[in-house]
C-alpha positions, 0 to 999 in steps of 0.5 A, spaced: 188 498 154 193 503 158 198 499 164 195 502 172 200 503 176 201 498 183 199 502 189 205 504 194 211 504 192 210 499 187 218 498 183 222 498 190 217 493 194 215 488 188 222 488 187 224 486 194 218 480 194 223 477 188 229 479 191 229 479 197 223 475 201 223 468 199 229 464 200 228 459 195 224 461 188 220 454 188 216 457 194 212 460 189 209 454 188 206 453 195 204 461 196 199 460 189 196 454 191 194 456 199 191 462 196 187 457 191 185 453 198 184 460 201 179 462 195 175 455 196 175 456 204 171 462 203 165 460 199 165 454 203 164 457 209 160 463 205 156 457 203 154 455 210 153 461 213 148 462 207 145 455 208 147 454 200 148 447 200 148 447 193 155 446 194 158 440 196 167 440 199 168 434 194 166 438 188 172 443 190 179 443 187 186 445 185 189 443 178 196 445 175 196 444 168 204 445 165 205 445 158 212 445 156 211 448 149 207 455 151 213 455 157 205 455 162 204 454 168 197 454 170 194 454 177 186 453 178 182 453 183 174 453 183 173 457 189 170 464 191 173 469 185 174 475 184 170 481 181 173 487 178 173 491 185 177 485 188 183 485 182 184 491 183 184 491 191 187 485 192 192 484 186 192 492 186 195 493 192 201 489 194 201 487 202 193 488 202 191 481 203 183 479 202 184 472 206 186 475 211 180 481 211 176 475 211 178 471 216 177 478 220 170 479 219 168 471 220 172 470 227 166 473 231 162 468 229 166 462 227 173 459 229 177 460 221 183 457 218 186 462 213 192 460 210 194 467 207 195 474 211 200 478 208 198 479 201 204 478 199 204 470 197 201 472 189 207 477 187 212 471 189 209 468 182 214 474 179 220 470 181 219 465 177 215 468 171 216 474 167 208 475 165 203 473 170 195 472 168 189 472 172 183 470 170 177 470 175 169 470 175 166 471 183 161 466 184 154 468 184 156 473 178 155 473 171 162 476 169 169 475 169 175 479 168 183 478 167 188 482 170 195 482 167 203 484 169 209 483 167 212 486 173 213 493 177 211 497 171 204 496 172 197 492 170 191 491 166 185 489 168 179 488 163 174 484 161 174 477 159 171 470 158 170 464 163 165 459 164 166 458 170 167 461 177 173 461 181 180 463 179 186 461 173 192 464 174 197 463 168 204 463 169 208 465 164 215 462 166 221 466 165 227 462 160 233 459 163 239 461 165 245 458 167 244 460 174 237 459 174 233 452 170 226 455 170 223 450 166 224 445 172 217 448 175 213 444 167 217 437 169 210 434 173 215 430 177 218 436 179 210 439 181 209 433 184 214 433 189 213 440 191 207 439 192 209 434 197 213 437 200 209 444 202 202 443 201 201 435 201 196 437 207 192 442 204 185 439 205 182 440 198 185 436 192 191 439 188 190 434 181 194 434 175 195 430 169 201 425 169 203 421 164 204 414 164 206 408 162 203 401 161 203 394 156 199 394 151 194 389 150 197 382 148 204 385 149 209 383 154 214 388 151 211 394 148 208 399 153 203 405 151 203 412 154 196 414 158 194 421 161 191 420 168 188 425 172 192 424 179 191 427 186 199 429 189 195 431 196 194 427 201 190 432 205 188 430 210 194 430 216 195 423 220 196 428 226 189 432 225 186 425 226 183 422 233 188 417 235 183 411 236 182 412 228 190 410 227 193 403 227 201 402 229 201 401 223 199 407 219 204 411 224 210 406 223 209 407 215 207 414 216 214 415 219 218 411 215 215 414 209 217 421 212 223 420 215 227 415 210 229 410 216 228 403 215 226 401 222 219 403 225 221 407 231 221 405 238 216 411 240 211 415 238 208 421 241 202 424 238 198 430 242 194 436 241 195 441 246 189 446 247 189 454 250 194 459 249 197 455 244 193 450 240 197 445 236 197 439 233 204 435 234 207 428 232 214 426 234 217 419 234 224 416 238 228 413 233 229 405 234 237 407 232 241 414 232 242 417 226 250 415 222 251 422 222 248 424 230 253 426 234 257 429 229 257 437 227 253 435 221 247 433 225 241 438 225 236 437 230 228 440 229 221 438 228 218 439 221 214 446 223 207 447 219 201 452 219 195 449 217 197 444 214 202 448 210 210 447 211 214 453 214 220 450 215 223 445 214 227 443 221 225 447 226 230 446 231 228 451 237 221 447 238 227 442 242 232 442 247 238 439 245 238 434 251 232 431 246 235 432 239 233 425 238 226 427 236 223 427 229 217 428 228 213 435 227 209 440 229 202 444 226 199 451 229 195 455 227 197 460 231 204 462 229 207 469 227 210 468 221 215 473 217 212 476 211 215 470 207 211 465 212 218 462 212 220 465 218 217 466 225 216 474 227 217 473 234 218 466 238 214 467 244 208 462 241 215 457 239 217 457 246 210 456 250 210 449 244 216 447 245 215 448 253 209 442 252 213 439 248 219 438 252 214 436 258 210 432 254 216 427 251 220 426 258 213 424 260 212 419 255 220 417 257 219 417 263 213 412 262 217 408 257 223 407 264 216 405 268 213 400 264 217 397 258 223 397 262 228 393 256 225 398 251 228 403 255 234 400 255 235 400 249 233 407 248 237 410 253 244 405 249 242 409 242 241 416 246 242 416 253 249 420 251 246 425 249 241 426 256 249 425 259 251 431 255 244 435 256 246 434 264 252 438 264 251 443 259 248 451 261 252 449 267 246 444 269 240 448 268 236 443 265 239 436 270 232 436 274 229 435 268 233 429 266 236 426 273 231 421 273 232 418 266 239 417 266 242 409 268 249 407 270 251 400 271 251 398 278 257 393 282 251 389 285 245 389 282 250 388 274 245 392 271 244 398 268 240 401 275 237 408 275 239 414 281 232 414 284 234 405 284 241 407 288 238 412 293 232 407 295 237 401 297 242 406 301 244 403 307 243 408 313 249 410 314 251 411 308 254 417 307 255 418 298 253 415 292 260 413 291 262 412 283 267 409 279 270 411 272 273 408 266 273 406 259 269 399 260 264 395 266 270 390 266 276 395 267 272 400 273 271 393 276 278 391 277 280 398 279 283 398 286 280 403 289 274 400 289 275 395 293 274 398 300 267 400 298 265 394 297 269 391 303 263 396 306 257 394 302 256 399 299 254 400 291 258 403 286 255 407 279 260 405 273 261 410 269 263 408 262 262 415 259 267 420 257 262 425 260 260 422 265 264 424 271 262 431 267 255 431 269 255 428 276 260 434 277 254 438 275 249 434 278 253 435 285 247 431 289 241 427 289 236 428 293 240 429 299 245 425 298 252 427 294 256 424 289 262 421 291 268 417 286 272 412 289 277 415 287 277 421 293 281 422 299 276 421 305 271 416 303 266 417 309 268 409 310 272 410 316 270 409 323 274 414 328 278 408 331 281 407 324 283 414 322 287 416 329 290 409 327 292 412 320 294 418 323 299 415 327 301 411 321 303 418 316 306 421 323 311 415 323 313 414 316 311 421 314 320 423 312 319 417 307 313 420 304 316 426 303 323 423 300 318 418 295 314 425 293 321 428 292 324 423 288 318 422 283 320 430 281 313 433 281 310 428 278 304 428 285 303 433 289 303 427 295 305 421 297 300 418 301 298 412 306 291 409 303 286 408 306 281 404 301 287 400 298 286 393 301 290 387 296 292 392 291 299 395 293 299 403 290 294 407 286 293 414 284 288 419 286 288 426 285 287 434 289 282 438 286 277 439 281 280 434 275 280 428 276 284 422 272 279 421 268 277 428 267 285 430 264 284 423 260 277 426 257 279 434 256 287 431 254 283 427 248 279 433 245 281 437 238 286 442 240 288 439 246 295 438 244 297 446 245 295 446 253 295 440 256 291 439 262 294 436 268 291 433 275 293 434 281 296 427 282 297 424 288 300 417 289 297 412 294 301 407 298 298 400 301 300 400 308 298 394 310 301 391 302 309 387 303 311 392 299 310 398 303 314 393 309 319 393 303 320 401 301 321 402 309 327 398 309 329 401 302 329 408 306 333 405 312 338 402 308 338 403 300 335 410 298 337 410 290 334 404 290 327 406 293 327 412 288 327 406 282 321 403 287 318 409 286 318 411 280 316 404 279 310 404 282 309 410 280 308 408 273 304 402 275 299 406 278 298 410 271 297 403 267 292 401 273 288 408 271 289 406 263 293 413 263 299 412 257 306 412 261 311 417 258 317 413 257 316 405 256 323 403 255 325 407 262 320 402 265 322 397 262 329 397 263 328 398 270 323 393 271 329 388 268 334 392 272 330 390 279 329 383 276 336 381 275 338 383 282 
């Protein structure tokens, strides 16, 4: 029989199908299994519509038959099958979808979940095959027809023998090359893994004869092989079941199997949403951070399914960066996929789904914080840093979403507290939310700058993560209360009388303070008398937006060596400390020695802040020089 030409510009389109549309050749199996599932769906729904009770859903099956000797892979189904005209129409016209037409015809009657919609999936077979044969017999027909093609040159359609209705596709695989091993698709283990990856939740059983071994009867050492017709897919997705049908053990086991984790998740989130976007979602918050979570190698994203068929393994657009620790999946029939069903054509539906997921995740975390505080604190220890980065990112755009999820160590409660809890305990006269930054809680607790705030009975939030002060700068306020570093100039704690007394003392000693500033030769922008120190002689504060802690963080980043960031440092001296009187005496009697004292006090302030000193040897020599005088 003479070959017929494909309708449309066959050679160009088929060539595009084989070489450009699909990312991975293994996708062909997903497409052919999805087509088989659609064929069964059509017959099943047609039977329901016609009132045919002779067809039982449990009788439907999809089979894979690999034959290594012949180099063929066969996919069969007992679905609706195709007539000669349907073979001509559906397979002879590239991008003609019988599934789409069926769905459009049935949509007015009921909601039908049909996977295929573009009519191109079948042609993915040519990515791995040099010849494709399709034998099909339509349900209710006595005739069977065979469609054959070796690619873009055309196809033939002729009568054939087929005992049962349904469709059988035989792929004659291409020979292996140095770059491609097509014979892998005849390996039963490889086929099982592909079904598990892409088609595990096809609603009909996918079966294949699998060779297995067992001990010979009466022998412990000898084994015999046997063949078992194995069902490769689990069929019913866990996420499509009702919550009351699923045990915690089943949720946990699914998570560990799906995401290769050895530990049960900290939280399971199972949701179903209807409306503009209808979808199922099953998400998990891990009990521990992956080893590469805070590295560039970590890839965020949820698995994306369309009617139970895996479309993307990690869809990053489904969750924001600050919730990137969430693992799980989304299954929706409303997605607008591109022609290969590997990507999305446009993101409107995806954005709607992402918005719902974000609200749900936040709500679940707030519930955990409220009802299971200990569990939440464990979660925050693992992933709180990511929430803080979320506050800082995008110029604080997400701060209202995240601010009530933050925890900081409290100077008075001696434990982690929320901003809401802090604000609820504030004194009526307290103007600011006070915070202090450092490498650890113990180190922050000993900072000289905290003394005055503590003496006034005010709570201080200890911020020990590098991103903390940057996040706070984006928050700016919580409610109507501003954040204020304990290192700031005006802490709002002094009375008017104390301010006047301090101003008078500054005026009396302004010449000496100017001398100290000059003697430090540009290391500080100013030397002042401190209003925050009580027992310590000296500390550092800053002018401008960059604090000492920010300076340390920014200068520790990659490429920071090229251009060092420097805060405008202010040396603060305690006028109530005995050292101040010594400075006054030296200003009057020995200004050369006063310069040495200024250098020592500045270096001491650096050490208190945890900032490396420029010349440790010089500092040691100065100390020894003063000790022997």
